[in-house]
N, C-alpha and C positions, 0 to 999 in steps of 0.2 A: 589269200593268207588262210591258213590253217589255223581255225579257233583252237581245236582239241586235238592233241595229238594222238597216235595209235596206243602208245602206252597209257593214256589217261582211259581210253575207249576200252581197252583190256581190263584194266582194273574196275571200270563200271560194271562191264558184264561179269567180272568174277564176283562182285557184290551181289548182284541179281541173281546170278546162280546159286551163291551161298545162302541167300533169303530163301531161293525156291526150295533147297534141301531142309533149312532148319529155319522154320520162320520165326525166330525170336531176335530179341534185340537185347542187349546188357547196358543197362543206364552207366554212364561214365561216373557219375556222382555217387551212387551208392553200391553199385554193382547189382542192382536188382533185375531180375529177368522179365521182359515183357513179351507177349505174342504179339505178332504185328497184324495178324487177321483174326477176326474181321473187320478191324478198323482201315488197314491199308488194302490197296488195290493188290489183287492176285496176278499171277502170271498173264492169263489171256487178257485181262483189262489192261495191264501194263504194256502188253504187247500191241494193243489195239491203239493205246494212248500213243506209244513211241511211232507206230504206222501213220497216225493222223498227222503228229507233228511234223514227219517226213514228208508226208502226201503236202501239206499246206506251205511246205518250203520255208518253215519258221527259222529266223535267224536269232531271234530274242523271244525269250518266253518269260511269263511270271507263273507260278505255282503256288496257289495260296491254300495249304493243307492245315490238317487239323489232326494228323496222325504222325507217322514216323519219317516222312519223307521219301516213299518208295516210289510214288508216282514221279517225283522229281528226278530219279534216277533214271527211269524209262524215258522221261523227256530228254534229259542229257543225253 
């Protein structure tokens, strides 16, 4: 059973790529712009986290973050 389709994986990759180019997030509540770094993981840390998740064969994960959810994107 496929938990995530190719469309979803493609969308995750697009979001991660867009954050690599422009590491800012716009708040939906008030439109304020926030820099994701140095709070969030950077690309190399995210890729290491993704690789670790794959290597462990994780099917279920829990991510308790304090930033912007960037590490959760890599885990997904």
